[in-house]
N, C-alpha and C positions, 0 to 999 in steps of 0.2 A: 504494500500500500504506500503510495507516494505521500510526501509531507502535505501536499495540497489536499489530497483526498482525506487524509487523517484529520486535518484541520476542519474540513467540511463536516465530517462525521461528528467531531466533538462539538462543533457549533450547533449542529442539528439536534444533538442530544440535550444540549443546554437549553435551547429554545423549547423543545418538547417538555422538559421538566418544568420550565416556567409556565408554559401554557396549561399543563395539567394542574399546577398549583392554582392558577387563576380560576379555573372552572370548578375545582373541587374543594378548595379551602373554604371553611365556614359555610358549607353548602346547606346544612340543616339547622342553622342557628336561628333563622327567622321563621316565625309562624306563617301559616298559609293565610293570605289576605282574601277578603271578599271583593267582588263576587267571583272573579275568574278562577283563582286557584282553588277556592272552596268548591266551586262547581265541578271543575275538571277532576280534582282529587276525589270528590264524593262519587262521581260517576264511575271512576276506576275502582274505587273501594267496593261499590255495589256489584260490579262485574265479578270481583273475586268472591264476594259473599254469596252471590246467587249462582255462580258457575255459568251464567249466561253471557258469553262473549260476543253474541250476535247483536243484540239490541241494547244500545246504551240507555241507561235509566238514571234519573235523578229523583231522589225521594220515592223510588220504587215505581215510577211511571216513565214511559218512553220519552227520550230526549234526543231528537234527531236533527239538531241544528248543524252538526258537523259530521263528516265521516269519522270512522272509529280509530284511526291509527294512533292518535295521541292517547286515547283512553286505553288502548291495548298495551302500549309501551309502559304507561304508568301502572296499570293493573299488574303487568308482569313483574315489575319491580316491587310492588306491594306484596305480591304473592311470595316473592323470594325473601324480602327483607322486612316485611311487616308494615303496619300502618304508622308511619312517622314522616316528618318533613324531609329527612335525608333521602328516604326511599322514594318519596313522591317526586323529589327534584333530581334524583340521579339520572333519569332519562334525559332531562333537560341539559345537564352538564355533558352527558355523552353526545347529545346532538350538537351542542356548541362546539365541542372538541372535534366532532366529525366534520362540521362545516369548515373549521380551521384547517383540518387535514386536506380536504378537497381544494381549498384555496391555495395551500402550500404546494400541492402537486401540480395544480394548473399553472401557478406562477413559475414553478421550476421549468415547466415545458415552454413557457413563452419568454421568460426573462432570466432564468438561471438560478443558481443556488442561493446567492445572497438576497436577491429579491424575494425568493420563496420564504426564507426565514423572516424577512421583514413583513411579508404578507401575513404570516401567522401572528406576528407580534402586533401589527396594526389592527387586525381583525379582533384579536383577543382583548385588546385594550381600548377598543371603541366603546363608548359608554352605552349606547343602546344595545349593541350586540351582547356585551357583557351582562347587562341587566336582563335581557330576555332569555339568556341562558340560565337564569335563576328565577324566572317568573313563569308560572305554569300557564301557558297558552299554546296555541297551535303553531305560532309563527316561527319559532326557532327550529321546529321539526320540518316545516315547509322549507325554510331557508337551507337546511342541510341537504334535503333531497334535490332541490334545484341546483345547488352548488355541485353535487356529484353528477347530475345530468349534464351540466355545463362542462365539467372535466371530461366525462366519457365522450361527449360529442367532440370535444377538441382533439382527443386522442384518435377518434375515427377520422376526423378531418386531416390530421397529420399523416395518417397512413397513406393518403392519396397523393402525397408529394412525389412519390416514386412511381406513379402510375404509367409514366411513359416507357418504363422498362417492361416489355411484354413478358419476359421470363419471370419477373417478380409479381405479376398480377395475381396469380392464384393465391400466393401467400398473403399479399396485401388485402385481397378481397376477404379472406378468412379473418384477418385481423380487424378489418373495417366492420364486418358484420358482428364480430364479438363485442367490439366497443359500442356498436349501435344497440345490441341487445342489452348491454349494461345500462345504457342511457334510458331505454324504455322501461327497464326495471325500476330505475330511480324515479322516472316520471309516474309510474304506478304507485310508488310509495308516497309521492307528493299528492297525487290525486286522492288517495285514501286518507290524506291528512287534511286537505282543504279544497278539494274539488278542482274544477277546470283551470283555476289560476295557475296551478302547477304546470299546465301545458302551455298556457299563453306566454309566460315569461321566457322560457327557453326557445320556443318557436319563433318569437319575434327576432331574437338574436340570430338564430339559425337561418331564417328567411333573409334577413338583411345581409348576412355574409354570403349566402348562396347567390343572391342578386349581384353583390359586389364582384363575385368571381363568375359571372354568368358566361363569360367567354370560354371557360374551362368546362365544356359540356359534360365531361365524365363526372364532375363533382355533383351537379344537380341530378343527373340520372341515377347516380349511386345513392343519393339521399332518398330518392323515391324507392329504390330497392331496399334501403335500410328501413323505411317506413313500412314497406310491404311485409318485411320479416318481423319488425318490432311491434306493429300494431296488434297482431294476434296475441303476442306475449303480454302486451299491456292489458288487453281485454281479459285475458285469462287470469291475470293477477288482480286487476282493479275492479272488475265488474261483478264477480260473484257475490260479494257482500251486499252491494246495492240490490241485486236481483232477489237475494234471499230476504232482505228486509222488506222490499216492496211486496213480496209474496206473503210474508208472515205478519206484517203489521198493517192494519187497515189505514188507508189514507196516507201512507208513508210517501208514495210517489208524488202526490199532489203537494204535500207539505214541503218535501225536500227540493223538488224541481221547480214548481211554480212559485211557492211562497218564499223559499229561501234563496235559491240560485237566481231566479228571475227577479225576485224582490230586491235583492242586494244590487243587482245590475241596474234596476230602474229606480232605486232609491225609495222603495215603498216599505222597506224594513230597516230604515236607518236607526231608529230608536235612540235619538239623542247622540248619534255618532257622526253627525254631519260636520262640515267645516268648509272654509273658503277654498278657492282653487289653489292658493299658495300655502295651504295648511302644512304641507310637509317640508317647506323650505326651512323654517326654524327647527322643525323636528330633526332634519338631516344635519343642520348646522350644529345643533346641540348634541345630537346623538352620535356624531362622528368624532367628537372631542376625545382626545386632545389633538387629533390630526386634521381638523377642519381647516386651519390656516393654509394647509398645503393644496387645498382644492382650487384656490384662485389661480394657480399656475399649472394646473394639471393638463387641460386641453389647449394646446398651442399649435398654431399652424406650422411653426418651425419644427416642433417635435415630430409632427406627423410626417413632414417631408424628409426627416432624417431616418425614418424607419425603412427597413427592407420590405420587399413584397410580402413575405410570409409574416413578418412582424406586424404589418398593417392589418393582416387578417385577424391576428390576435387582439390588436388594439380596437378594431372595429367591433369585433364580437363582444368584448368586455364592455365597451362604451354603450352599445345598443342594449345589452343586458341591463346595465345600470339605469340608463335613461328611460327605457320602456317601463321598467318597474316603477320608477318615480312618476312617470306620466300616467300610467294605468291607475295607480291608486289616487293620484291627484284628481283625475277625472271622475273617479268613483264617488258617489254621494255619501257612502258610508266610509268614515275615516277614523282610524285609531293609530297612535304612534307606531305600534309594533308592526303594522302592515308592511312597512318598507324594509324590514329585516332582510328579505332576499336580495336586496341590492348591495348589502354590505360586503359579502365575499368578493364580487367582481370589483367593487370600488377599492377594497384593500389591495387587490392585485394590481390595479391601475396605479395607485399611489406608490406602491413598492417598486413597480417596474419603472415608473417615471423618475423617482428620486433615490432609490436604494439599489439599483442594479449595479453589477460589478464595474461596468465601464460607464464613463460619463457619456451621456447622449447629447449631441450638439443640437438641442431643441430650442435655441433662442436664449433669452436671458435666464440665468440661474435663479433659483428661489432666493429671495433676499434673506439675510440672516434674521431679519425681524420675524419672518414666518416661523423659523425654527425656534426662536425665543418664545413666540406666542404658543407654540405646541408645548414647549417646556413648562410654561407658566399656567397653562390651561387646567391641569389637575388641581392646582392650588385654588383656582377660582371655583372648581367643583367642591372642594373641601369646605369652602366658606358658604357655598350656595345651599348645601343640604340643610344645615341647621337654620339658615335664614328662611328656607321654604317651610320647615316645620313650624317656625315661629309665626310667620306672617301669612302663610297660605292655609296651614292647618290649625293655626291658633293654639299651638301647644305652648304653655307658659311656665311650666314647673320644671324646666330642665336647665340648670345653671351652666352645664357643660356646653350648651350652644355657644355662649359668648367666648368661652375658652377656645373652642375649636375655631371660631371666626378670627380670634386674635392670633392664634398660632398660624393660621393660613395667611393672614395679612402680613405678619412679620416675615414668614418664609417667602412670601411673594416679593416683598421689598428687597430682601437679601439676595434672592436669586435674580431678580431683575437687574440689580447692580452688577453682580459678578458675572452674569451671562454675557455681558458686552465683550468679555475676553475669551469666551468659549467658541470652539469650532462647531459647525453644524453637527458633526458626528457625536460630540459630547452632549449637545442638546438632545439629540435623538435618543441616546441611551438613557439620559436622565428623565426624559419624557415618559419612557416605558416604565422605569422604576417608580417614578412618582405616581403615575396612573394606577399601578398595582397597589401601592401603599394606600392611596386615597380611596380606592374602591373598597378595600378591606376595612379601613377605618369607618367608612360610611355604613357598610354592612353590619359591623359590630355595634353601631349606634342605633340601628333600626329597632331591635327589641325593646328599647326604652320608650319608644313612641308609637309602636305598631297598633296599639289599641285606640289611638287618637287620629288615625288617618281617614276619618270620615267614611265615605263609601268604600274605601280600600282597607279598612281596619281588619283585624283578625277577630275571629269568634272563639278562639281557643280558650280564653279565660271563662267565657260564658259556658262553653261546653264542659269544662272541668268542674265548675260549680254545680251545673245541672247534674252531672254524674254523681257528685258528692251528696246532693240534696235528695235525689230520687230514692223512693222506697217502693217496694212491690205494691201494686195497686194504684199508684199515682198516675194521673193523666198528664200529658204534656201538650201544650198548645203553642204554636208559632203564629203570631198575629201581626198584621200590618205589612209585612214583607217577608219573602221566603229567605230564611238564614241558610243559604245554600250549602255552606260547609259545616253546619252545626253537627251533623252526624259524625264527621271526622273528629271534631273536638270532643264530642261526647262518647266516642267509640269505647266499648261496644254497646252502650245503653240503647241507642236508637238502631233498630234493625227491622227486618221484614215482618216480625211478629210484634214489635213494640214501636208503632209509628205514631208520631204526634198528630193532633188535630191541627188543621190549617184554617185561617180565617183572616178577613180584612185584606185579602190580596185580590187585585183586579183579575178578572178571568181571561184577560189577554196577556198576562204576565206569567212567568214561571211560578208553579209547575204546570199551569193550565195551557200553555201555548200550543202544545201538540194536540190535535183534535182527539177528543175522547178521554183526555186525562181527567177532566172533571168527573166523569162517570167512573173511571177506574179508581179514583180515590174514595168514592162512595161516601160512607158515613164519617170519614175522616175530615170532611169539609164542614166547617161551621158557616152556614149560609149568610148570617148577619150578626150584628152586635147583640141582638136579643138572645140568640142561641149561645153566644159567648158568655153573656151575663148569666144565663140559666145554668150553664156548666159550672161557673164560678160559685153560684149560689147553692149548688147541690151539696150532697153529703160527702162526696169524695174530695180528696186533696188534689189540687190542680197546680201545676207549675207552668208558668207562662214565660216564653221567650218573646218579648215584644219589641217592635221597632219603636224608635224614640217617641215619647209622649203617650204610649199605650197605658202605662201605669196610672197616670193622672186622669186620662180620658175615661177609663173604665171604672175608676174607683167609686164614683157616685152611683153606679149601677149595681154594686155589690152590697147587699143588705144583710145577708146571713152571717157574714164574718168580715174581719178587717184585713185588707190586703197587706202583705208584708214584702217590702222590697229587699231582695237578697243581694243583688249586684247590679250596678250600672257600669257598663263598659262601652265607652264611646257612644255610638248611636243606638245601642241595644240595652235592654233592661231584662232582668230576671226577677220574677216575683211569684208569690204563691198566695193562695187563699186560706192557708192553715199555718 
């Protein structure tokens, strides 16, 4: 092994160790937040409890908003490691790591080993990507499947570079079809995670590249051959679950295809998730920190002209992948910050290729030192921003450490600002990575102190623990005002298929009633109105209520046979009893 190869191996191992640390350190320290983590975690828990891995259920009634891949992966982890935060988030960390590996391999193919390592570091330390690898939603899983589909496509595209050699064609064709089948397998995984968007994003980049090289007829003809071979595999992997659900659950087709897929596209199921056309501009600017300052110099005409013919293929493919994802979700009427996670792998590769490749690319003016210094200082801005957000956005007032953290971040910012004038870009780059990792972990370590005060994103774990401690055989449980989606997780194993709470005060167009027929499936577990709720509280039996904010005061005047006792108030939720 040459000295150069040995140095590359050592550097790759060091980057791998750091990336693993980034995704797995402190993974289980934060409780599950409402509503997303509670909902996804509870659906996965019910899969394990019931043994039914076909129909996702929440509170024991069907929930078919999304395909099942996320639930399957989390349920598998729960089955192996038990019901706990670490097990529930383990698939997220693995998906984040998987996306980084795909970006690393793709970057190595287009820009070399050094750019590949920096792709991994940039992606791992990008704020939004890091956060979504610890926040239970579908987006990080979708991002990894699209990243692998992009990598596999690129490998298939590269095999055609030697197509002019007739003797090599049989071998190249075999390799091409192998990579195409791998791509279609990844697309099937993405489709089972979030539906058609998993196809739209890669296809936009593939079509753009094929059009760009339309003079090379063999490329687009072989793409059609790859589709002819890959589509049947895709259908075999992706469609059986949908067909089985449509066959076994009444109205599943209408709900999933017309109400959900078409509804999201047309904006009829936005549900307070709307936003302006430029919604994702600040999301990307903030979410790509600390590397956002580098984007201003990323796409330059001089850089494009400096690329070789095959390099232009890679640059175009990655650029369309990034831009189409951003445009697609910007035009969609339903918007959430995590939706643009799939553009982070190609964007990290582009940044690493442009600024961290082994050889300097004569692409016009170099990045000003000010941009590197901004990347260096950005983590300290984040360090100060977190406690300020807790204080002024979430109105948390009883945490003196907020001001200590802000002061430390301010002093460190001023010191680094001064000394960084003498630093090289390379030193700024290394420190930016280190500071980002440290700041991320400091922020994670501070979340448990405020997680019950995060309004609609608070955790229900303390309520669940107190409910479990208070409950005695024969007690009735009521959830009133809003569905506490992750409550069964926090109260595990108290709430189960044979000990389900009553539900009331929840609009019939909201969870758990959204899916047609769920109102009927819940049967006598539904309290139809406030009078029925008061009657239950005035009865002879003991009732424990998990109520959304204000429930305790609003129902107190209706209870005449006993005096309500408030057991716990955690954030926006209350726990009280009639005995």
